[in-house]
C-alpha positions in Angstrom: 0.5 -216.7 -43.6 1.4 -220.4 -43.4 -0.3 -221.1 -46.8 1.7 -218.3 -48.3 4.9 -219.9 -46.9 4.5 -223.4 -48.4 3.4 -221.7 -51.8 6.8 -220.1 -51.8 8.8 -223.1 -51.0 7.4 -225.1 -53.6 8.0 -222.8 -56.4 11.8 -222.5 -55.6 11.8 -226.1 -55.3 10.5 -226.5 -58.9 12.7 -223.8 -60.6 15.9 -225.5 -58.7 14.8 -229.1 -60.0 14.2 -228.0 -63.3 17.2 -226.0 -64.0 19.7 -228.8 -62.6 18.0 -231.4 -64.9 18.1 -229.0 -67.9 21.9 -228.4 -67.4 22.6 -232.5 -67.0 20.8 -233.0 -70.5 22.9 -230.6 -71.9 25.8 -232.2 -70.7 24.7 -235.5 -71.9 23.7 -234.3 -75.4 27.0 -232.5 -76.3 29.1 -234.9 -74.2 30.4 -232.1 -71.9 31.7 -233.6 -68.4 31.9 -229.8 -67.4 27.9 -229.1 -67.9 27.2 -232.3 -66.1 29.1 -230.9 -63.1 27.5 -227.7 -63.4 24.0 -229.2 -63.2 24.9 -231.3 -60.2 26.2 -228.3 -58.3 23.3 -226.5 -59.1 20.8 -229.0 -58.1 22.6 -229.3 -54.6 22.9 -225.2 -54.3 19.2 -225.2 -55.1 18.4 -227.8 -52.4 20.6 -226.0 -49.8 18.9 -222.4 -50.8 15.3 -223.9 -50.6 15.9 -225.1 -47.1 17.8 -222.1 -46.0 15.1 -219.8 -47.5 12.1 -222.0 -45.9 14.0 -221.5 -42.5 13.7 -217.9 -42.8 10.2 -217.7 -43.9 9.4 -219.6 -40.8 11.3 -217.3 -38.7 9.7 -214.3 -40.1 6.2 -215.8 -39.7 6.9 -216.7 -35.9 7.7 -213.0 -35.2 4.8 -211.7 -36.8 2.3 -214.1 -35.2 3.8 -213.7 -31.6 3.2 -209.7 -31.7 1.0 -208.7 -28.7 -2.1 -207.5 -30.1 -2.6 -205.4 -26.7 0.6 -203.2 -28.2 -1.3 -202.4 -31.3 -4.5 -201.1 -29.1 -1.9 -199.1 -26.6 -0.7 -197.2 -29.6 -3.7 -196.7 -31.7 -6.5 -196.2 -29.0 -4.9 -192.8 -27.3 -4.6 -191.6 -30.6 -8.1 -191.8 -31.3 -9.0 -190.2 -28.1 -6.9 -187.4 -28.4 -8.4 -186.7 -32.2 -11.9 -186.9 -30.3 -10.9 -184.6 -27.7 -9.6 -182.0 -30.2 -12.8 -182.6 -32.1 -14.8 -181.8 -29.3 -12.5 -178.7 -28.2 -13.2 -177.3 -31.7 -16.5 -177.7 -31.2 -16.5 -175.6 -28.3 -14.6 -173.1 -29.3 -16.3 -172.5 -32.3 -19.4 -171.7 -30.1 -17.1 -168.8 -28.0 -16.8 -165.2 -28.3 -14.2 -163.8 -25.6 -15.9 -161.1 -23.8 -19.2 -160.6 -25.6 -20.3 -157.4 -25.9 -23.9 -157.1 -26.5 -25.6 -153.9 -27.7 -28.7 -155.2 -29.6 -31.8 -155.1 -27.1 -33.2 -158.5 -28.4 -30.0 -160.3 -27.8 -29.3 -158.7 -24.3 -33.2 -159.9 -23.3 -32.1 -163.2 -24.4 -28.9 -163.5 -22.6 -30.9 -162.4 -19.4 -33.4 -165.0 -19.9 -30.2 -167.6 -20.2 -28.4 -166.5 -17.2 -31.6 -166.8 -15.2 -31.2 -170.6 -15.3 -28.0 -170.6 -12.9 -27.9 -170.9 -9.3 -25.0 -168.3 -8.7 -24.1 -165.3 -10.8 -20.8 -162.9 -10.2 -21.6 -159.3 -11.4 -20.2 -155.6 -11.6 -20.8 -152.5 -12.9 -19.8 -149.6 -14.6 -21.7 -146.2 -14.2 -21.5 -143.2 -16.2 -21.3 -139.4 -15.1 -19.4 -140.8 -11.9 -18.3 -137.1 -11.1 -22.4 -135.9 -11.1 -24.9 -136.6 -8.3 -27.0 -138.3 -10.9 -25.0 -141.6 -11.9 -26.2 -143.6 -15.1 -25.7 -147.4 -15.4 -23.6 -147.8 -18.6 -22.4 -151.5 -18.6 -23.5 -154.7 -16.7 -20.5 -157.4 -16.6 -21.8 -160.9 -15.5 -20.7 -164.5 -15.7 -21.7 -168.0 -14.3 -18.1 -169.5 -14.7 -16.0 -169.0 -11.7 -13.1 -170.7 -13.4 -12.8 -168.7 -16.5 -9.3 -167.0 -17.0 -10.0 -165.6 -20.4 -12.9 -163.8 -20.4 -14.6 -166.2 -23.0 -17.8 -166.7 -20.8 -17.9 -163.1 -19.4 -20.8 -160.9 -20.9 -20.9 -157.1 -21.2 -24.5 -155.8 -21.3 -24.3 -152.4 -22.7 -27.5 -150.9 -20.9 -26.6 -146.7 -21.0 -30.0 -145.3 -21.3 -32.0 -148.9 -21.6 -33.9 -148.6 -18.3 -36.6 -151.0 -19.7 -34.0 -153.5 -19.9 -32.3 -152.7 -16.5 -35.8 -153.0 -15.1 -36.1 -156.6 -16.9 -32.9 -157.6 -15.4 -34.0 -156.5 -12.0 -37.5 -158.4 -12.3 -35.9 -161.2 -14.0 -32.4 -161.7 -11.8 -32.1 -159.3 -8.9 -35.4 -160.4 -7.4 -35.0 -164.1 -7.9 -34.3 -165.4 -4.7 -33.0 -168.8 -6.2 -30.2 -167.1 -7.6 -26.9 -166.2 -5.5 -25.6 -162.6 -7.1 -21.9 -162.0 -5.9 -20.6 -158.7 -5.8 -17.5 -156.7 -4.4 -18.9 -153.5 -2.3 -22.6 -154.5 -3.1 -24.4 -151.6 -1.9 -22.7 -149.5 -4.7 -24.0 -151.7 -7.4 -27.3 -152.4 -5.8 -28.4 -148.5 -6.0 -28.3 -149.3 -10.0 -30.1 -152.8 -10.0 -33.3 -152.3 -7.7 -32.0 -151.0 -4.4 -31.3 -153.1 -1.4 -34.8 -153.4 -0.2 -36.0 -154.9 -3.4 -33.1 -157.7 -4.3 -32.9 -161.0 -2.8 -30.0 -163.3 -2.0 -26.9 -161.1 -2.4 -23.2 -162.0 -1.3 -20.6 -159.5 -0.9 -16.7 -160.4 -1.0 -16.1 -157.0 0.7 -18.1 -158.2 3.6 -16.4 -161.3 3.3 -12.7 -159.8 3.5 -13.8 -157.8 6.3 -14.0 -160.9 8.7 -10.4 -161.6 8.0 -8.0 -158.8 9.5 -5.4 -157.1 6.8 -2.8 -159.1 8.7 -4.5 -162.3 7.7 -5.0 -161.3 4.3 -1.6 -160.0 3.9 -2.9 -156.6 1.7 -2.7 -153.1 2.6 -6.7 -152.8 1.8 -10.0 -154.5 0.9 -10.0 -152.9 -2.6 -11.1 -155.6 -5.7 -8.1 -155.0 -7.7 -5.7 -155.2 -4.3 -7.2 -158.6 -3.3 -6.5 -159.9 -6.7 -2.9 -158.6 -7.2 -2.1 -159.7 -3.6 -4.0 -163.1 -3.3 -4.4 -164.2 -6.8 -1.1 -162.8 -8.4 -2.6 -160.8 -11.0 -0.9 -158.0 -12.7 -3.1 -154.6 -12.7 -2.9 -152.3 -15.6 -3.8 -148.7 -15.8 -7.0 -148.1 -14.0 -10.0 -147.0 -16.2 -12.5 -146.7 -13.5 -12.3 -142.7 -13.7 -12.9 -142.8 -17.6 -16.0 -141.6 -19.6 -18.1 -144.4 -19.4 -21.0 -142.4 -21.2 -19.1 -142.1 -24.8 -19.8 -144.8 -27.4 -18.3 -146.9 -28.7 -16.3 -147.6 -25.6 -12.3 -148.0 -26.0 -10.7 -151.4 -25.9 -9.0 -150.4 -22.8 -12.4 -150.0 -21.4 -14.0 -153.0 -22.5 -11.0 -155.2 -21.2 -11.1 -153.3 -18.2 -14.6 -154.3 -17.7 -13.9 -157.9 -18.6 -11.1 -158.2 -16.4 -12.9 -156.9 -13.2 -15.6 -159.9 -13.4 -12.4 -162.0 -13.7 -10.8 -160.7 -10.8 -14.3 -161.2 -8.8 -14.5 -164.4 -9.4 -11.0 -165.5 -8.4 -11.1 -163.2 -5.0 -14.1 -164.9 -4.1 -12.8 -168.6 -4.3 -9.4 -167.1 -2.7 -11.3 -165.3 0.2 -13.5 -168.4 0.4 -10.6 -170.9 1.1 -8.8 -168.5 3.6 -11.9 -167.8 5.6 -12.5 -171.8 5.9 -8.9 -172.4 6.8 -8.8 -169.8 9.5 -12.0 -171.3 10.8 -10.6 -174.9 10.8 -7.7 -173.8 12.4 -9.4 -172.1 15.3 -11.6 -175.3 15.6 -8.6 -177.6 15.6 -6.7 -175.5 18.1 -9.9 -175.6 20.3 -9.9 -179.7 19.8 -6.3 -179.9 20.6 -6.5 -177.7 23.9 -9.9 -179.7 25.1 -8.2 -182.8 24.7 -4.7 -182.0 26.0 -6.7 -179.8 28.9 -4.2 -177.3 28.6 -4.9 -174.1 29.7 -8.5 -174.4 28.8 -9.5 -171.0 30.5 -9.1 -168.0 28.4 -6.4 -165.9 28.8 -6.6 -163.2 30.9 -6.0 -159.4 30.2 -2.6 -159.0 31.3 -1.5 -162.3 29.7 -3.2 -161.7 26.5 -1.3 -158.3 26.4 2.1 -159.9 27.0 1.4 -162.3 23.9 0.5 -159.4 21.8 3.5 -157.4 22.7 5.8 -160.5 21.9 4.2 -161.2 18.6 4.1 -157.3 17.8 7.9 -157.0 18.3 8.7 -160.7 16.7 6.6 -159.6 13.4 7.2 -155.9 13.4 4.0 -154.7 13.6 2.7 -151.3 14.3 2.1 -150.2 18.1 -1.6 -149.6 17.2 -1.9 -153.3 16.0 -1.6 -154.4 19.8 -4.6 -152.1 20.7 -6.9 -153.1 18.1 -6.1 -156.7 18.4 -6.9 -156.8 22.6 -10.0 -154.5 21.9 -11.6 -157.4 20.0 -11.0 -159.5 23.0 -11.8 -157.4 26.3 -13.9 -154.5 27.0 -11.4 -152.2 27.9 -12.4 -149.5 30.7 -9.8 -146.5 31.5 -7.5 -148.8 33.8 -7.1 -151.3 31.1 -6.1 -148.5 28.5 -3.8 -146.9 31.0 -2.0 -150.4 31.2 -2.2 -150.6 27.3 -0.6 -146.9 27.2 2.4 -147.7 29.3 3.0 -151.0 27.7 3.3 -149.5 24.5 5.1 -146.2 25.6 2.2 -144.0 25.0 1.5 -141.1 27.5 -1.2 -141.5 30.0 -3.5 -138.7 28.0 -3.9 -141.7 25.1 -6.0 -143.7 27.3 -8.3 -140.6 28.4 -8.8 -140.2 24.7 -9.5 -143.7 23.9 -12.1 -143.8 26.9 -13.7 -140.8 25.7 -13.0 -139.2 28.8 -11.4 -135.5 29.0 -7.8 -135.7 31.1 -7.7 -134.4 34.5 -7.3 -130.5 34.6 -3.8 -130.5 36.0 -1.0 -128.0 35.4 0.1 -129.6 32.2 -3.3 -130.3 30.8 -4.5 -126.7 31.5 -1.3 -124.9 29.7 -2.4 -127.5 26.7 -6.0 -126.9 26.8 -5.3 -122.7 26.7 -2.7 -122.9 23.8 -5.5 -125.2 21.6 -8.2 -122.6 22.8 -5.8 -119.7 21.4 -5.2 -122.0 18.0 -9.0 -122.1 17.9 -9.3 -118.5 17.5 -9.4 -117.6 13.9 -6.6 -115.2 13.0 -5.2 -113.5 9.8 -2.0 -115.6 10.0 -3.3 -119.2 10.3 -7.2 -119.2 9.3 -7.2 -121.1 6.1 -9.8 -120.6 3.5 -10.1 -123.7 1.4 -10.3 -123.9 -2.5 -10.1 -127.6 -3.1 -12.8 -129.9 -2.8 -12.5 -131.7 0.4 -14.2 -133.0 3.4 -13.3 -132.2 7.2 -13.5 -134.7 9.5 -13.8 -133.9 13.0 -11.7 -136.3 15.4 -12.0 -134.8 18.8 -13.0 -137.8 20.5 -10.2 -140.4 19.0 -7.3 -137.9 18.6 -4.2 -138.0 20.4 -0.9 -136.3 20.2 1.0 -139.7 20.5 -1.1 -141.2 17.6 1.4 -142.8 15.1 0.5 -141.4 11.3 -1.0 -145.1 10.5 -3.0 -144.3 13.6 -4.2 -140.9 12.4 -5.0 -142.1 9.0 -7.3 -144.9 10.1 -9.2 -142.9 12.6 -9.9 -140.2 9.8 -10.7 -142.4 6.8 -12.9 -144.1 9.4 -16.5 -145.1 9.3 -18.6 -142.2 8.3 -22.2 -141.7 7.5 -21.8 -139.8 4.0 -23.9 -139.3 1.3 -23.0 -139.1 -2.9 -21.6 -135.8 -2.3 -18.5 -137.8 -1.2 -17.9 -139.0 -4.5 -16.9 -135.1 -5.7 -14.2 -134.8 -2.9 -10.4 -134.8 -3.9 -9.2 -134.3 -0.1 -10.0 -135.3 3.3 -8.9 -133.1 6.3 -8.3 -134.5 9.7 -9.3 -131.6 12.1 -9.0 -131.7 16.0 -10.5 -128.8 17.8 -10.7 -126.6 14.4 -6.8 -127.4 13.8 -5.8 -129.4 10.9 -3.7 -132.3 11.7 -3.1 -134.3 8.5 -4.3 -134.0 4.8 -5.0 -136.7 2.6 -5.6 -137.2 -1.1 -8.8 -139.4 -1.9 -8.4 -142.3 -3.9 -11.5 -144.1 -3.3 -14.5 -145.2 -1.3 -15.9 -148.2 0.2 -18.5 -149.3 1.9 -17.8 -150.1 5.7 -20.3 -152.8 5.8 -21.9 -151.1 9.0 -25.5 -149.7 8.6 -26.5 -147.3 11.2 -30.1 -146.5 11.5 -30.7 -147.0 7.9 -27.7 -145.2 6.9 -24.6 -146.7 5.1 -21.0 -146.0 6.5 -18.4 -145.4 4.4 -14.4 -145.1 4.8 -12.0 -143.8 2.1 -8.7 -145.4 0.6 -5.8 -142.7 0.4 -2.5 -141.2 0.9 -1.1 -138.3 2.7 -1.4 -135.3 0.3 2.5 -134.2 0.1 1.7 -130.9 -1.6 -0.7 -129.8 1.5 1.5 -130.4 4.3 1.8 -126.7 4.7 -1.8 -126.8 5.6 -1.1 -128.6 8.8 -1.6 -126.6 12.2 -3.6 -124.0 10.2 -7.1 -123.1 11.5 -10.6 -124.2 9.9 -12.6 -123.7 13.1 -15.2 -121.2 11.4 -16.2 -124.2 8.8 -17.7 -125.5 12.1 -20.2 -123.1 13.3 -20.8 -123.2 17.2 -23.8 -125.6 17.8 -23.1 -128.0 14.7 -23.2 -131.3 15.7 -22.1 -133.2 12.6 -18.5 -134.6 12.6 -18.0 -134.3 8.6 -18.0 -131.0 6.9 -18.2 -130.8 2.8 -16.2 -128.0 1.4 -16.6 -127.1 -2.7 -18.1 -130.4 -2.9 
């Protein structure tokens, strides 16, 4: 830059001096004083201009040479990083297809092999012929990426009538104890994926949700879509579960529904883990604080616990039944304690006897009630109901009380029942006490309760009061339970 400046100054000087001398010579030659004066002025002007131009070039040179090199790096380097990042993103996106639907058997087998390399998988199934005793696995949804909200890493394996591929998946994935398989309501899916006796390392988010009360979860039930909506903020669209999964090709709605189920599962799993860990942490911290401060280190007695629960029930506007279920988890309740609870909640004393599984004393009032019930249990042409709907009758003789709230009656009716696959065919659930219908519910779905008794799985239903069947309440269905029948459930038209 300095060399260029010097050359410019020399050029300007030569031009200026040459012009001045030329004008002066012309003035002497023609004897003109005016040209002499102009030549002198031109020389002086050229000198002044040369100095000014030289200073200007020096100033510009100083500005250019003092520009920090770091600023140039700060501008150009991020641009290069952004370009490289975009190129990487483009390279990744070119190899991704949203919720990849696979039908080709060779590709399905290769995909199963790829998934066998992961330590954790999230899975769900869709079954064909859901309304028939013999169901078929139609679709298997699977992902290894719990952070994908787009469906790009979700694979839908079309396994309808591909039993050899189903068996290959069982042997490669389900039996492998090094791979954790995450389901929601796992026992249902396992029926189509090897059975609970063959598979290893199964994790069920439904069972995890049962470790938390509905009050803690803030949800009305533990269904996957309910948890996804309440805990994760998903908008739940039209349910395609009851659609025909035996048809081919599947509709766009069905495919989207299947892919979203896996996304729901991954997000609900993470959210439940967070809530459970937080609740455990809170309990541990409370224990440490109480231990350090030596404040009431002894557990509360029954009366103190009941008083606290009653206060919390009023503050939070919980149902009365909430108090009973909370204290039942802390204390072994005998008849005397149940009487205290009944009095505190404003229930009749008979409620305590029913909860304890003891027949109330045969005083005059109860004898009149029993006579009235016995008269009701006698079938007559006016109150005997012949059920035409597909339904399951649930006898709640040991848990029913006239003082039950509608919520309590629903909870003891939906209960934990040992039921077979026929339950899926029932549209209604009847709450029956001593042969008399106390309520009718419309069944929406069935969930595994997480309890297995003598190898038998117990189930509970999700539903609502059947408003169009309220005229059935009070009618007699005792003839569906012949004398000597021990079962508490009875299938009708299923």
